[in-house]
C-alpha positions in Angstrom: 145.2 152.5 170.3 143.1 150.1 172.3 140.8 151.8 174.7 139.2 150.1 177.6 135.7 150.1 176.0 136.9 148.1 173.1 138.7 145.6 175.3 135.5 145.2 177.3 133.5 144.6 174.1 136.0 142.0 173.0 135.9 140.2 176.4 132.1 140.3 176.2 132.1 138.7 172.8 134.5 136.0 174.0 132.3 135.3 177.0 129.2 135.0 174.9 130.9 132.8 172.4 132.2 130.5 175.2 128.7 129.4 176.0 128.0 128.3 172.5 131.4 126.7 171.9 131.3 124.8 175.1 127.7 123.6 174.3 128.8 122.5 170.8 131.7 120.6 172.4 129.3 118.8 174.8 127.0 117.9 171.9 129.9 116.5 169.8 131.4 114.5 172.7 128.0 113.1 173.7 126.1 113.1 170.4 124.1 110.0 171.1 123.0 111.2 174.6 122.2 114.6 173.2 120.0 113.2 170.4 118.2 111.0 173.0 117.6 114.0 175.2 116.2 115.9 172.2 114.0 113.0 171.2 112.7 112.8 174.8 111.6 116.4 174.5 109.7 115.8 171.3 112.3 117.3 168.9 111.7 115.8 165.4 114.8 114.6 163.4 117.0 114.8 166.5 120.2 113.5 164.7 119.9 116.1 162.0 118.9 118.9 164.3 121.7 118.1 166.7 124.1 118.3 163.9 122.6 121.6 162.8 122.8 122.9 166.4 126.5 122.0 166.5 127.1 123.9 163.3 125.1 126.9 164.5 127.0 127.0 167.8 130.4 126.6 166.3 130.0 129.0 163.4 128.2 131.6 165.5 130.7 131.2 168.3 133.6 131.8 166.0 131.9 134.8 164.4 131.7 136.3 167.9 135.2 135.5 169.0 136.8 136.7 165.8 134.4 139.6 165.3 133.9 138.4 161.7 130.3 139.0 160.5 129.7 139.4 164.3 126.3 141.1 163.9 125.0 138.3 161.6 126.5 135.7 163.9 124.8 137.2 166.9 121.4 137.4 165.0 121.8 133.8 163.9 122.5 132.6 167.5 119.6 134.7 168.8 117.2 133.0 166.3 118.7 129.6 167.2 118.1 130.3 170.9 114.4 131.1 170.6 113.2 127.5 169.9 115.9 126.0 172.1 114.7 128.1 175.0 111.0 127.4 174.4 111.4 123.7 173.9 113.9 123.0 176.8 113.4 125.7 179.4 109.7 126.5 179.8 109.1 124.1 182.7 108.9 125.7 186.1 112.0 123.8 187.3 113.9 125.3 184.4 113.2 128.9 185.4 116.8 129.9 186.0 118.0 128.3 182.8 115.2 130.2 181.0 116.3 133.5 182.5 120.0 132.8 181.7 119.0 132.2 178.1 117.1 135.5 178.1 120.2 137.3 179.4 122.4 135.6 176.7 119.8 136.6 174.1 119.9 140.2 175.4 123.7 140.2 175.0 123.4 138.9 171.5 120.9 141.6 170.6 123.2 144.2 172.1 126.0 142.9 170.0 123.9 142.8 166.9 122.8 146.4 167.5 126.1 147.9 168.6 128.6 145.9 166.5 131.7 144.0 167.5 133.9 147.0 168.5 137.3 148.1 167.1 139.1 144.9 168.0 137.5 142.7 165.4 137.9 141.4 161.9 134.8 143.3 160.9 136.4 146.6 162.0 139.6 145.7 160.1 137.7 145.4 156.9 136.3 148.9 157.3 139.7 150.5 157.5 
C-alpha cells in the first residue's frame, strides 16, 4: 500500500533530482560556454571539472529519482554543492542563488538522514 507520506517523499526526491539533471543537461548542451564561465571564476581545469560536474549531477540525480543508493547520492550531491556554492554564489548579487542552494542542500541532508521512503529501489532491496 502506498501511503501519502511515501508519495510525498518520492515527489520530493524527483524535484530535488530535477535541479541536478537540468543543470547537467545545460552543461552538456553548452559545454564550451560552461567551461568558459568556470574559468572566468578561477576554477582550475575547467574542462575536466565540468565533465566531473556533469557526471556527479547525472549519477546523483538518477540515484535520487530511482531511490537507488539514495542516501549516498544525496551525500555526494551535498558535497558537490559546497564548493559550487562557495565559488559561484558568495557575491552579494548572488544572495538568492546562495540561499536556494542552502535550501537544496538542506533537502539533500534530510534525504540522507531519513532515507528514500518505501517507493524506492533501496526499499525494494530490504524486502
